[in-house]
C-alpha positions as CSV (number, residue, x, y, z in Angstrom):
1,M,-46.5,-3.7,-47.1
2,P,-43.9,-5.0,-49.8
3,L,-44.3,-8.5,-51.3
4,S,-41.8,-11.3,-51.9
5,V,-42.7,-13.7,-54.9
6,I,-41.1,-17.2,-55.0
7,I,-41.3,-19.5,-58.1
8,T,-39.7,-22.9,-58.3
9,T,-38.7,-24.5,-61.5
10,F,-37.1,-27.1,-63.4
11,N,-37.3,-27.0,-67.5
12,E,-40.3,-24.6,-67.4
13,A,-39.2,-22.6,-70.5
14,A,-42.7,-23.0,-71.8
15,H,-44.4,-21.6,-68.7
16,I,-42.0,-19.4,-66.8
17,G,-42.4,-16.1,-68.9
18,A,-46.0,-15.8,-68.5
19,A,-45.8,-16.7,-64.6
20,L,-43.4,-13.9,-64.1
21,E,-45.2,-11.6,-66.3
22,S,-48.2,-12.0,-64.1
23,V,-46.3,-11.0,-60.9
24,R,-43.9,-8.6,-62.2
25,W,-45.7,-5.8,-60.0
26,A,-44.0,-7.6,-56.8
27,D,-41.4,-5.9,-55.0
28,D,-39.2,-8.9,-54.8
29,I,-39.1,-11.7,-57.3
30,I,-36.9,-15.0,-56.6
31,V,-36.8,-18.1,-59.0
32,V,-35.4,-21.1,-57.3
33,D,-34.3,-23.4,-60.2
34,S,-33.1,-26.9,-60.0
35,F,-30.4,-26.6,-62.8
36,S,-32.9,-26.5,-65.8
37,T,-31.4,-27.7,-69.2
38,D,-33.8,-25.6,-71.4
39,D,-34.1,-21.7,-71.3
40,T,-35.7,-21.3,-67.9
41,V,-32.9,-19.6,-66.2
42,A,-32.2,-17.3,-69.3
43,I,-36.1,-16.3,-69.5
44,A,-36.0,-15.8,-65.7
45,H,-33.2,-13.5,-65.8
46,T,-35.2,-11.1,-68.1
47,Y,-37.5,-10.4,-65.1
48,T,-35.3,-10.7,-62.1
49,Q,-31.8,-11.0,-61.3
50,R,-32.6,-13.0,-58.1
51,V,-32.3,-16.6,-59.8
52,L,-31.0,-19.0,-57.5
53,Q,-30.1,-22.8,-58.2
54,R,-30.3,-25.7,-56.0
55,A,-30.4,-29.4,-56.4
56,Y,-33.8,-30.8,-56.0
57,K,-34.7,-33.3,-53.2
58,G,-38.3,-32.7,-53.1
59,P,-41.2,-30.2,-53.3
60,A,-41.6,-29.2,-49.8
61,D,-37.7,-29.3,-49.1
62,Q,-37.2,-27.1,-51.9
63,K,-39.9,-24.3,-51.1
64,N,-38.9,-24.4,-47.3
65,W,-35.4,-23.7,-48.6
66,A,-36.8,-20.7,-50.7
67,I,-38.9,-19.1,-48.1
68,P,-36.0,-17.8,-46.0
69,Q,-34.5,-16.2,-49.1
70,A,-37.3,-13.7,-49.2
71,R,-36.7,-10.2,-48.5
72,H,-40.2,-9.5,-47.1
73,E,-42.8,-10.6,-44.4
74,W,-45.5,-11.5,-46.8
75,I,-44.7,-14.2,-49.7
76,L,-46.7,-15.5,-52.7
77,L,-45.3,-18.6,-53.8
78,L,-46.3,-20.1,-57.4
79,D,-45.5,-22.9,-59.6
80,A,-44.5,-22.0,-63.1
81,D,-47.8,-23.3,-64.6
82,E,-49.9,-20.7,-62.6
83,R,-50.8,-17.2,-63.2
84,I,-52.1,-14.4,-61.0
85,T,-54.9,-12.5,-62.6
86,P,-55.5,-8.8,-62.3
87,D,-58.4,-9.2,-60.0
88,L,-56.1,-11.5,-57.7
89,Q,-53.3,-8.9,-57.8
90,A,-55.6,-6.1,-56.6
91,E,-57.1,-8.5,-53.8
92,I,-53.5,-9.3,-52.8
93,Q,-52.5,-5.7,-52.8
94,H,-55.7,-4.5,-50.9
95,W,-54.5,-7.0,-47.9
96,L,-51.0,-5.8,-48.1
97,A,-52.3,-2.2,-47.7
98,Q,-53.9,-3.1,-44.5
99,P,-52.0,-1.8,-41.2
100,D,-52.7,-5.2,-39.6
101,I,-53.4,-8.2,-41.4
102,P,-55.5,-10.4,-39.2
103,Y,-54.3,-13.8,-40.8
104,D,-51.1,-15.6,-41.1
105,A,-51.9,-17.4,-44.5
106,F,-54.6,-17.4,-47.2
107,W,-56.2,-20.1,-49.2
108,I,-56.2,-19.4,-53.0
109,G,-58.7,-21.2,-55.4
110,R,-57.3,-22.4,-58.7
111,Q,-59.0,-22.3,-62.1
112,N,-57.7,-25.4,-63.8
113,H,-57.1,-25.7,-67.6
114,F,-56.5,-29.1,-69.3
115,L,-56.1,-30.0,-73.0
116,G,-56.8,-26.4,-73.8
117,R,-60.2,-26.2,-71.9
118,R,-61.3,-24.8,-68.8
119,V,-62.2,-27.6,-66.2
120,R,-65.3,-27.0,-64.3
121,Y,-65.9,-30.3,-62.6
122,S,-64.0,-33.5,-62.4
123,G,-63.1,-33.0,-58.9
124,W,-61.2,-30.0,-59.5
125,Q,-63.9,-27.5,-58.8
126,G,-62.9,-27.0,-55.2
127,D,-59.2,-26.9,-56.0
128,A,-57.3,-24.3,-53.6
129,V,-53.9,-24.1,-52.3
130,V,-52.2,-22.0,-49.4
131,R,-49.8,-19.8,-51.5
132,F,-49.9,-16.2,-49.8
133,F,-48.5,-16.4,-46.4
134,R,-46.0,-15.1,-43.7
135,K,-42.5,-15.7,-43.9
136,S,-42.7,-17.7,-40.6
137,C,-44.6,-20.5,-42.6
138,R,-43.4,-23.7,-43.7
139,Y,-44.5,-26.6,-45.6
140,N,-45.2,-30.1,-44.4
141,H,-42.9,-32.9,-45.6
142,K,-45.5,-34.6,-47.8
143,Q,-43.9,-35.5,-51.1
144,V,-47.1,-35.2,-53.0
145,H,-49.6,-32.2,-52.4
146,E,-47.4,-30.6,-49.9
147,E,-49.0,-27.9,-48.2
148,I,-48.3,-25.1,-45.6
149,E,-48.5,-26.5,-42.1
150,L,-51.6,-24.8,-40.8
151,T,-51.7,-26.0,-37.1
152,G,-52.0,-22.7,-35.0
153,L,-52.3,-20.3,-37.9
154,R,-55.0,-17.8,-38.8
155,V,-56.1,-18.6,-42.2
156,G,-58.2,-16.5,-44.6
157,R,-59.4,-17.1,-48.3
158,L,-59.0,-14.9,-51.1
159,Q,-62.1,-14.4,-53.3
160,Y,-60.5,-14.5,-56.8
161,K,-58.7,-17.6,-58.2
162,M,-55.3,-18.1,-59.8
163,E,-55.3,-19.5,-63.3
164,H,-53.7,-22.9,-63.6
165,Y,-52.3,-24.5,-66.8
166,T,-51.4,-28.0,-65.6
167,F,-51.2,-29.7,-69.2
168,R,-48.5,-28.9,-71.6
169,N,-48.8,-32.1,-73.6
170,A,-49.4,-35.8,-73.1
171,R,-46.0,-36.7,-72.5
172,H,-45.4,-33.9,-70.0
173,F,-48.5,-34.8,-67.9
174,L,-47.8,-38.5,-68.0
175,D,-44.0,-37.9,-66.7
176,K,-45.7,-35.8,-64.0
177,M,-47.8,-38.5,-63.0
178,Q,-45.1,-41.0,-62.8
179,R,-43.1,-38.8,-60.6
180,Y,-46.1,-38.2,-58.4
181,G,-46.6,-41.9,-58.4
182,A,-43.3,-42.7,-56.9
183,W,-43.4,-39.6,-54.4
184,S,-46.9,-40.9,-53.5
185,A,-45.5,-44.2,-52.6
186,Q,-43.1,-42.8,-50.1
187,D,-46.0,-41.0,-48.4
188,Y,-48.1,-44.2,-48.1
189,A,-45.3,-46.7,-47.2
190,A,-46.0,-46.5,-43.5
191,K,-49.6,-46.9,-43.7
192,T,-49.5,-49.6,-46.3
193,P,-47.5,-52.4,-45.1
194,R,-48.8,-54.9,-47.9
195,V,-49.9,-54.3,-51.3
196,T,-53.0,-56.3,-52.3
197,Y,-55.3,-56.6,-55.3
198,F,-57.4,-54.2,-53.3
199,H,-54.8,-51.6,-53.7
200,L,-53.8,-52.3,-57.4
201,F,-57.3,-52.8,-58.9
202,W,-60.2,-51.5,-56.6
203,K,-58.7,-48.3,-55.3
204,P,-57.8,-47.0,-58.7
205,L,-61.3,-47.9,-59.9
206,F,-62.8,-46.1,-57.0
207,R,-60.7,-43.0,-57.9
208,F,-62.0,-43.2,-61.4
209,G,-65.7,-43.4,-60.2
210,K,-65.0,-40.6,-57.7
211,H,-63.7,-38.1,-60.4
212,F,-66.0,-39.1,-63.2
213,I,-69.4,-39.9,-61.5
214,V,-69.5,-38.5,-58.0
215,Q,-67.6,-35.3,-58.9
216,Q,-69.4,-34.9,-62.2
217,G,-66.3,-35.4,-64.5
218,W,-68.9,-36.6,-67.1
219,R,-70.0,-32.9,-67.4
220,D,-66.4,-31.9,-68.6
221,G,-66.9,-34.3,-71.6
222,R,-64.0,-35.9,-72.9
223,V,-61.5,-33.8,-70.9
224,G,-63.3,-35.0,-67.8
225,L,-62.8,-38.6,-68.9
226,V,-59.0,-38.3,-69.5
227,I,-58.8,-36.4,-66.1
228,S,-60.7,-39.3,-64.3
229,I,-58.5,-42.0,-66.1
230,L,-55.2,-40.2,-65.4
231,M,-56.2,-39.8,-61.6
232,A,-56.9,-43.6,-61.4
233,W,-53.6,-44.4,-63.3
234,G,-51.9,-42.2,-60.5
235,V,-53.3,-44.4,-57.9
236,F,-52.3,-47.6,-59.5
237,L,-48.9,-46.3,-59.9
238,R,-48.5,-45.2,-56.4
239,Y,-49.3,-48.8,-55.2
240,L,-47.0,-50.3,-58.0
241,Y,-44.1,-48.4,-56.9
242,L,-44.8,-49.4,-53.3
243,L,-45.1,-53.0,-54.2
244,E,-42.0,-52.7,-56.1
245,T,-40.0,-51.1,-53.0
246,T,-41.7,-53.7,-50.7
247,E,-40.5,-56.6,-52.9
248,E,-36.7,-55.1,-53.1
249,K,-36.9,-55.1,-49.1
250,L,-37.8,-58.6,-48.9
251,K,-34.9,-59.5,-51.2
252,S,-32.4,-57.6,-49.3
């Protein structure tokens, strides 16, 4: 059975070549770019002619637009900072060789890398995403940590993990956390009518404790400490942006 690969991008020149190299065995490769201003598009064109450009409204919206562009029934969807290993490739091809796949989608684990080190704990040890699925699947509409809507689907899990290089540099990751904080505020707006000290202080503190103590971030050393602080910072930003939005509504 043939496979379509979709990768969504914006200014991913540092990553896109390695991501595409890891899936060049696929039958159909589509890059959906949000009008990058670096060399992303030029690099992508060295691997595929199917480089489509579309204005970015949100991660789920972009992916749901991209899915119907695929030529084949089965899709592997990646971010530019993810890589398919040879073992994972073989496992995917094994399933595609089956005459009747008894699933509609598959969870794939991610081995995260941060500050040049493999992260084994810090709350990321169980990280997994649904990225191998039938063309009929669609993403939910969450702005942060969007995922395939699994209601009514038969979902399996692949044995091997993809590699995830989430950290390019400090500025890149802080910019990413800022975007996620603003998007997350949209997801939480309906369930948080009023932002209090509990949201701005205690919830970030709880998040730090969850990653560093409960999920053993301390075992990752300095990297675990940095991850735990950044995860707490993301929670603080969520409620800061939500507070800002609430105050603006009250003034209008």
